[in-house]
Every structure is written in C-alpha cells, then in structure tokens.
N, C-alpha and C positions, 0 to 999 in steps of 0.2 A: 702175634703181639704178646700172648701169654709167655711164650718161650723167652722173649727178651726180658720180660719182668722177672721170670724165674732165674734167668742167667744173671741179671744184675743183682737181685736180692741174695742169691746163693753166693755169688762172688764176694759181695760186701760182708755177708755173715761170716764166710770162711776167713777173709782177711782180718776181720775184727777178732775172731776166735784165736787166730794165730798170733796176732799182736798182743792180745791179753796173755796168752801162754808164755810168750817171749818176755813180756814185762814181768810176769810172775817169777820166772827163772832168774832174771836180772835182779829183781828186788830181794829174792831169797839170799843172794850174796851179801846183802846188807842186813838180813834178818828182818825184813819188812814185808808187808802185804803187797801183792802185785797191784791191787786196786788203787794203791796210793801213788803209783808212778805218775799218773796223769796230773794229780794234784801238785806233786812236787815240781814237775816240769812247767806247769802253768805258773806256779808261784815263783819260779826262777825268773820268768819274764817280768814279773811284777815285784821287783826288788824292794820297793818302798812299802809294799803291803797290798793286800787285796781283801775285800770283804768275803764272808762265806757265801753270801748270795751271788756275787759275781763269779766266784770260783765255781760254784755249782752250775751256773749258767754256762760258763766256758767249758766245763768238763762234762756237761750234760748228765749231772747226777742230782738226786733229790736232796732237799735241805737236811733231812735227818742223817743221811749218809755223810754229807759234807761235815756237819757238826760233830758227829761221832769220830770221823777220821781226823779232823783237826784237833780234837781233844786228845786222841791217842798220840798223834804226832807231837803235840805239845808236851805230853807226859814223857815222851822219849827225848825231848830236848831238840827236836828238829824244826819246830816253829815256835814263834813267840808273838804275843800281842804287841803291836806297835802303836796302837791308839787305845785310849781307855774309854770307859763308858759302857752302857748296856747294849746300845744299838749301833750298827754300822762300824763295828770293831774291825780293824784291819789286822791281818795276820801276815807275817813274813817268815822266810826261812832264816834259821840261825846259821852260824858259820858251818856247823856240822851238816845242817840241812842243805846248804849251798854246795858243800863238797859232794854230797850224794847226788844232788841235782846235776852237777858238772859231770859226774860219772855216768849218770843216766843219759845225759845229752850226748856224750861221746859214744856210748853204746847205741843210742838211737840213730846217730849219724852213720855209724858203721853198718847197721842193719839196712837203713834206707839206701845207702850207697850200694850194698850188695844186691838188694832186691831190684834196684834200678840199673844194674850193670849193663843190661842189654838194651836199654832204652836211650835213644838219641835225645839230645836237648830239646829239639823241636817237638818231638813226640811227647816229651815230658810236659812241655808248656801246654800243648793241646789237651793232654790227659787232665791236668789240673784245672784248666779252663772248663772242660766238660764236666768234671766233678762239681765245680762251683755252680755251673749252670743247672745241673740236675738237682743239687741241694736247694738252690734258690727256687726252682720251680716246684719242688716238693713242699717247701715252706709255704708257698702261695696257696697250694691246695689245702695244706693242713690249717692255715690261718683263715680259710674260707674266702680268700680273695678271688679264687678261681674255682669254678665248679666243672668237674669233668664227668 
C-alpha cells in the first residue's frame, strides 16, 4: 500500500514541478513571473472579472500571494479593477493581459497535446475520471467527512 502512495505522490509532485518549470519558461518570454501563469489563465475564463478570494481558491494560492500578484499585474497594465469599492472588488484582464492569456492558452494546448500523444481518448477519459475521484476522496478525508 505504501508503494502505491509513494508512486502517486511522487508522480504528482514531478508533474507539478515540470508544469511549473515550463510555465516559468513560457512566462519568461513575456517578461513575467512563472507563478502568474495560472492566475492569468483562470482570469481568461472569467472575462467579466473575478474576486481575489475566488481567484485564490481556484489557483490554490493564499490571499497574500494573490493580492501581491494582482497588484503587480495591475502595475504592469495586465489587469484592471472592473468593480469599485473596498470589498469584493473584481479584477479582469486588460486587452494586453488577454493577449498574453491567449498565448499561454495556445502554449498550454500544445504541451497537453504533446504529453498526451500516446494516450487514446478512452484512456484519457478514464484518467481524468480517476483523478477527479482521487481528488474528491482526498478532500473528504481533509474535510474530516471520512476517517481512515
């Protein structure tokens, strides 16, 4: 049983490490930090704006990192506030931010296409279904819904 745990956690860690390195290289082409790639891609899906809290949740990043990154992206003219006020302010990509997001999306699709080149569609469906199941089950353990 431990070997399955080790294999799963090692594989996920290695995939995450490699994705982060590839993201950093792609973002370097734009003169941006690699850690911002995920923010920009998530914001691309939320064209009318997204709150920092929701962005942090979707990107699995803490509040201070999200706030700091959004401030820096705003200074660079890549994001703007689309609602006013002190709380629940929504941020959205600017035209330049959207251009970068489009470039990142294209590169992400190329990478995903390449790494999945030897995987049949049926296998891919099973793979993603299994990943979703593992994530859901781990969340139940983390949330204390299940004791193991």
